[in-house]
N, C-alpha and C positions, 0 to 999 in steps of 0.2 A: 863624155870622157871617150879619150884614145886609149887605147892598151899598147904596148909593145908585146912581139913576138918572143917567143921561148923555144928554143929548140927547133926540130923541123915541123912544118905545117903538116896537118893531117890532111887526108883527100878530100874533096868536094862533099859536100853534105850529099848531091846527088849520087856519088858513089857507095858512099860510106852505108847511106839508107835506101837500095835500091827499090822505087815502088812502081813497077809497071801497070800500066792504068787497066789492060784487060784483064790482069788477073783480078784487081781490084774489084771490076765490076763485075766478073764472075762471082767471086766472092760476096759480093753484097745482094748479088740475085740469089743463090743459095742460100743465105741467110733470110733474106727476105720471105721467100717460098718457106721455110721450116717455121719460121715466126705463124706467116698466115694458116699452115697445117695445125700448128698446135693450138691455134685457136687465140694467141697472144695479139695479133693485129688483124687489120682487114686492109683488102686492097685500096679501099676508100682512103681509109687512113693515112695509109701510104701514100698517095695521090695529095690529100691535103698537105701534106707535111713537104713535099717535094714541091706544091705550089707555094707554101709559105716561105722555102727559103729561095726560091727562084722570083718573087713577085715582092716578099713583105719584108723582108731583110735582105742585107749581103752590102757588097761593094758598090753598085748602082745608086743606094741612097747616100753613102758616104761621098759619092762623086757628088752629088746634088749639093750636098752642104758645101763642099769646096769650092764648087763653081760659083754657089751665092755668094759666099764670102769674097772671091774673086771680084766680083761686080759691086760688090754693097759692102762699102768701109764701114757702114754702121753694123751691120750683121757680124761682118768680121771682128768687130770689136766686141760684141757680145760674144761672140763664138770661143774668141781667147781667153774672155772672162770667165764664161760659164758655158762649158759645152754643152752638158747637160740641157742645161735651158734653153738654150739657142736651138741644139735640135729638135729640140719639142715644138719650136716655132715651125717647124715643116713638116710635124706631124710624125717625127723619127722618135723614138724611145722602147725602152723595152727591157726583158730579162738581160742580163750581164752589161746593162746601159746604165745602171743607175748612178754611176758617179764616173763621167768622161771627162778627159782633158784633152784639148787640142793645142798641138804645138807647132810653131809657123816656121817654114824652113826659108832661108836668106840666103843671099849670096855668101855669105862669111858664115852661115851656122847651117848644119844639116843634123835633123834629129832622126833617131830610129827608135823602134819599140823593141821589146823584149820581155819575154815573162821568165825568170830564172828557176821559179819553183815549179811551177806547171804549165800551162797553156792559156791564163787569164787573157780576154780579149776583148774588144769591144764589139760585140756581135750589132748591135742595131746598125752599125755605119759600116762595117766590114764584112758581115757574115760568118759563117764559120772559118776559124782558122786553118791556113793551109798544113798539110802535114810537117813541112818543114820547118814550122814555128816551134812545133813540140820537139823537135828532135833536141836531144841533149847536146849535140856538138853544135848546134846554132845558139841554143839557151847559154852555154858557158863563155865560147870563144866572142860572141856579141859584146861580153862586159870586159874581155881583156885586150882583146884587138881588133875592135870593130872596123877599123879603115882597112886594115888586110882581108877580114872576113867577105867584107862587102865587094873588095876590088876579085877575091878569088872565088867567090860563090856566086856572086850577083853581077860579077861584070861593073862593078858602080866605083869607078877609079875616081877618087873626089882630090883635088889640088890640097896639098900641104897647108895652103894658107886658109882653108875652110876647115873649122872648128865641128867635133862629130860629137854629138850629145846622146846618149843612150838612156833610154826611159825604161825602168822596170816597171811592167804592170802589174795589178797584184788582183784580187779580189775587191779591195777597196776601192783604188782608183784605175782606170782603164783609158789608155791615153791611145792617140791616133794622129798622124802628121797631115798638116796642110801641104804640101807641094809648093814649089815654086811657080807661080803662073808663067808658062812658055812666053818667051817673046815671038810677037807677030801675031796675038792673039786680040790684039784691041778692040776690034770690030767684031769678035764671036758674042754671040751670047750665052744664057746660061746652059740651054739645052746642049748647045755644041760644046762647050766649054769641059761640061760634065760626061762627054764622051772620051776625052783626052785622060780623064782622071783613073788611074788603076788601083787596085787593091795593093799591088806592091810598094807603089807610091805613099801611098797613106800608111804603109808600115814603114816607111823608109829605107828599103832596101833598093829601089830605083827610083830614077827622075821622071817627071813626066814630060 
């Protein structure tokens, strides 16, 4: 759905919720050191968790799913009918991905996901949600004025003849987007195509 703006627009998400990376990294290191000192975790556990999120789950897995759907019509059909089951064919499943739905962008329809209540998100294919996905400004504006928010905060200016559909992810159903395949990629293989697919594209706030 597309919304109409009311009154003046709030400042961009990045300005309203500044999150300096250096400051966040320093806080993370301090918290890690404190938890290890208190005996609540070990360095080995930290390394294993980091490896899990870098290799075992994350946007690179979602990119693999999208790339296969782009080149395999039968898989694409199964993915759109039952994303959870189709992802399992590629060995992709797990917590926060028990009931996933994939929606396909087309030249005339653009999908975007949000969680209006908290930050529900399909972890197995997208990894952990970005900070801005959790911000109240994103969660509220996306359902009220999605077209304007996409343009102002993400630089995605969609033509007026493109319908914007917003999907409210929840603990029961978690959505992700299959972006449009870029023109000129007909001769590219799955591995090459997967490198083009981004997390933001699978959320719907960017195009590939």
